[in-house]
C-alpha positions in Angstrom: -46.0 -4.8 87.5 -46.4 -2.9 90.7 -48.0 -4.4 93.9 -47.3 -4.5 97.6 -44.7 -6.7 99.0 -46.3 -8.0 101.7 -44.6 -10.4 103.8 -42.1 -11.2 101.7 -40.6 -8.1 102.8 -39.7 -10.0 106.1 -36.4 -10.7 105.6 -35.4 -7.0 105.2 -37.6 -5.7 107.7 -35.5 -7.9 110.7 -32.2 -6.3 109.6 -32.1 -3.1 111.6 -32.9 -4.7 114.9 -30.3 -7.9 113.9 -27.4 -4.9 112.8 -28.2 -3.2 115.8 -26.8 -5.5 118.0 -30.1 -5.9 119.8 -30.6 -9.5 118.7 -27.1 -10.6 120.4 -27.7 -8.5 123.6 -31.0 -10.3 124.2 -29.2 -13.8 123.2 -31.5 -14.7 121.1 -30.6 -17.0 117.9 -31.3 -18.7 114.7 -34.9 -19.8 116.4 -35.9 -16.5 116.7 -34.5 -14.8 113.9 -36.4 -17.8 111.8 -39.9 -16.8 113.6 -39.2 -13.0 113.1 -38.7 -14.0 109.1 -41.9 -15.8 109.1 -45.4 -16.4 108.3 -46.0 -19.3 110.8 -48.6 -21.5 111.4 -49.7 -20.6 115.0 -48.1 -23.9 115.7 -47.1 -24.6 119.5 -43.6 -24.7 118.4 -43.9 -20.9 117.3 -46.3 -19.7 120.3 -43.6 -20.8 122.7 -41.2 -18.7 121.0 -42.8 -15.7 120.4 -44.0 -15.9 124.0 -40.5 -16.1 125.2 -39.5 -13.5 123.0 -42.1 -10.9 124.6 -40.8 -12.0 128.1 -37.3 -11.1 127.5 -38.8 -7.6 126.1 -40.8 -7.6 129.4 -43.7 -7.1 127.1 -47.0 -9.2 126.7 -49.3 -10.5 124.1 -51.1 -7.1 124.0 -48.4 -4.8 123.1 -48.7 -6.7 119.7 -50.4 -4.3 117.3 -51.0 -7.4 114.9 -54.8 -8.9 115.7 -55.4 -12.1 116.8 -56.6 -14.9 114.2 -56.8 -18.5 113.7 -53.6 -20.3 112.9 -53.1 -20.8 109.6 -52.0 -24.3 109.9 -54.3 -27.3 110.3 -52.2 -28.6 113.5 -52.1 -25.3 115.2 -55.6 -24.7 114.5 -56.3 -28.3 116.4 -54.1 -27.3 119.4 -56.7 -24.1 119.8 -59.6 -26.3 119.5 -58.5 -29.1 121.7 -57.1 -26.7 124.5 -60.4 -25.0 124.4 -58.9 -21.5 124.2 -59.2 -18.7 121.6 -56.5 -17.8 119.3 -54.8 -15.0 120.5 -52.1 -12.3 118.5 -49.2 -14.5 119.3 -51.1 -17.1 116.8 -51.3 -14.3 114.5 -48.6 -15.4 111.2 -46.8 -12.5 111.9 -46.6 -12.3 115.6 -42.5 -12.9 115.1 -42.4 -10.0 113.0 -43.9 -7.9 115.2 -42.0 -9.0 118.3 -38.7 -7.9 116.5 -40.2 -4.7 115.5 -40.9 -4.0 119.4 -37.4 -5.2 120.2 -36.1 -3.0 117.6 -37.8 -0.1 119.8 -37.0 -1.2 123.1 -33.3 -1.5 121.8 -33.2 2.1 120.9 -35.3 3.5 123.6 -38.1 4.6 121.5 -41.7 4.3 122.8 -43.4 0.8 121.9 -46.9 2.1 121.3 -47.5 2.9 117.7 -44.6 0.9 116.9 -46.6 -0.1 113.7 -47.0 3.3 112.3 -45.4 5.1 109.5 -44.2 7.9 111.6 -42.7 5.6 114.2 -38.9 5.5 114.5 -39.0 1.7 113.9 -41.1 2.4 110.8 -39.0 4.8 109.0 -35.9 2.8 110.0 -37.1 -0.5 108.2 -38.1 2.1 105.2 -34.7 3.1 104.8 -33.4 -0.6 105.0 -36.0 -1.4 102.5 -34.8 1.4 100.3 -31.0 0.4 100.7 -32.0 -3.0 98.8 -34.6 -2.2 96.3 -32.6 1.1 95.3 -36.2 2.9 95.3 -35.9 6.4 97.2 -37.7 6.2 100.3 -39.8 9.1 99.0 -40.8 7.1 96.4 -41.7 3.9 98.3 -45.4 3.6 98.4 -46.5 3.0 101.9 -50.0 1.6 102.9 -51.1 -0.6 105.8 -50.8 -4.6 105.7 -53.2 -7.1 107.0 -51.3 -7.6 110.0 -51.0 -3.5 110.6 -47.9 -2.6 109.7 -46.4 -0.5 107.3 -46.4 -2.3 104.0 -44.2 -1.4 100.8 -45.1 -1.0 97.3 -42.8 -1.4 94.1 -42.4 -3.2 91.0 -41.6 -7.0 91.0 -38.3 -6.3 89.1 -37.4 -4.1 92.6 -38.5 -6.9 94.9 -36.7 -9.5 92.5 -33.8 -7.2 92.5 -33.6 -7.1 96.4 -33.7 -10.9 96.7 -31.3 -11.2 94.4 -28.7 -8.7 95.9 -29.4 -10.2 99.6 -28.3 -13.6 98.0 -25.2 -12.3 96.7 -24.6 -10.5 99.9 -25.1 -13.7 101.7 -22.8 -15.3 99.6 -19.9 -13.0 100.0 -20.2 -13.5 103.6 -22.0 -10.3 104.7 -23.1 -10.9 108.1 -26.7 -9.7 108.4 -27.8 -11.4 104.8 -25.8 -14.4 106.2 -27.3 -15.1 109.6 -30.9 -14.3 108.0 -30.6 -16.9 105.1 -28.9 -19.1 107.4 -31.6 -19.1 110.1 -34.4 -19.8 107.7 -32.5 -22.5 106.3 -31.6 -24.3 109.3 -35.4 -23.7 110.8 -37.6 -24.5 107.9 -40.3 -25.5 110.1 -39.9 -22.0 112.1 -40.6 -20.1 108.6 -44.1 -21.8 108.1 -45.3 -25.0 110.0 -46.6 -28.5 109.1 -48.4 -27.5 106.1 -46.8 -24.4 105.0 -45.0 -24.4 101.7 -42.0 -22.6 102.3 -41.2 -24.9 105.0 -41.6 -28.0 102.7 -39.5 -26.1 99.5 -36.6 -24.9 102.0 -36.2 -28.7 103.8 -36.4 -30.1 100.3 -33.7 -28.2 98.9 -31.7 -28.1 101.9 -31.7 -24.5 102.2 -30.8 -24.2 98.2 -33.9 -22.6 97.7 -35.4 -20.3 100.1 -38.7 -18.9 99.9 -41.1 -16.2 101.4 -44.8 -16.3 100.9 -46.8 -13.4 101.0 -50.3 -12.6 100.8 -52.3 -12.0 97.7 -50.5 -14.0 95.4 -47.2 -12.6 96.0 -44.0 -14.9 96.4 -40.5 -14.2 96.4 -37.3 -16.6 96.3 -33.7 -16.7 96.3 -30.9 -19.1 95.0 -27.7 -17.9 97.2 -25.3 -20.2 95.4 -26.5 -18.4 92.2 -27.1 -15.1 93.3 -30.8 -15.1 91.7 -33.8 -13.4 93.1 -37.1 -14.1 92.3 -40.7 -12.3 92.8 -43.9 -13.5 91.4 -47.6 -12.1 91.7 -50.8 -14.0 90.5 -53.0 -11.2 89.2 -56.0 -11.5 90.9 -54.5 -12.5 94.5 -55.5 -16.3 94.3 -52.7 -18.2 96.2 -53.6 -21.4 94.5 -51.9 -20.4 91.4 -48.6 -19.1 93.0 -47.2 -22.2 94.3 -47.3 -24.6 90.8 -46.1 -21.1 89.3 -42.8 -20.9 91.5 -42.1 -24.6 91.3 -42.5 -24.6 87.6 -40.4 -21.8 87.5 -37.6 -23.7 89.5 -38.0 -26.8 87.6 -37.3 -25.0 84.4 -34.3 -23.2 86.4 -32.8 -26.9 86.8 -33.1 -26.0 90.8 -35.5 -28.6 91.1 -35.7 -32.3 89.7 -38.5 -33.5 87.3 -40.6 -35.3 88.3 -40.6 -33.5 91.7 -40.2 -35.0 94.9 -43.5 -36.1 96.4 -43.5 -33.6 99.3 -43.3 -30.8 96.4 -45.3 -32.8 93.9 -48.8 -32.5 96.2 -48.2 -28.7 96.2 -47.8 -28.5 92.1 -50.7 -30.6 91.9 -53.2 -29.5 94.4 -56.5 -31.3 94.3 -59.6 -29.2 93.8 -62.4 -31.1 96.5 -66.1 -30.1 96.8 -68.0 -30.0 100.0 -68.0 -33.7 100.3 -64.1 -34.2 100.3 -63.8 -35.8 97.0 -61.7 -34.9 94.4 -62.8 -32.9 91.3 -59.8 -31.3 89.7 -56.6 -30.1 90.3 -54.7 -26.5 89.7 -52.8 -26.9 86.3 -50.7 -24.3 85.1 -51.9 -23.4 81.5 -48.4 -23.0 79.6 -44.9 -22.8 80.8 -44.2 -19.9 83.1 -40.8 -18.9 81.4 
């Protein structure tokens, strides 16, 4: 099935900047790397890291091409409300990725303006990286504009899963940059998502044995480094409420998760459906086995 990779591409999009030495030259570490791969909840911990990344670059919020939106975590949204402020571009769940793209432009001496456009060297460099991992020639990767304003890549789920598998194998072989990306995400699950975010719960509960990355419109990818396995799934109608139960069931059938699930993951497997009065009137349930 063909679809767009959405935010599941983030671990690959950061590689060009990491491999250029730019991360190290700025003194950035695992926290900045995790946030660069994140679809974060816009919580204070995320915001502070992105603010510091921009400060290190001599840039400001207005240089980010992503638009502002309410924090995607309830805790983050509460902080904004209680502060009496408004959500900013830094609260955008992709602001870490955008900051890393700006950093790549700075490191290479390219203009920062327009870094989000497909004709900019930043996006051309990232496209080449995506091509390497997916084995799809650059000219055959469909490009469009993602929800956050940068280039998004279209391909089959098989190519996405293959890329995640290759990434896992490379990390287990000790290849520096995949190993650093997976290590940063595994050590900082909160920064990858947030308080009420699934990727955070899964990475934390498995202690990094499984690393997952959510994407919009029902896309989700994951990898199992020790087994060299990559996973890509897409909910056909784009509804996100089905994607997490599907991924959890698949991981159970692969014997990567226990049955029954630990409480923190069980609540994701059996998401209640509530009415406007807050009453539980049902739950999301898989119709049949995934695998």
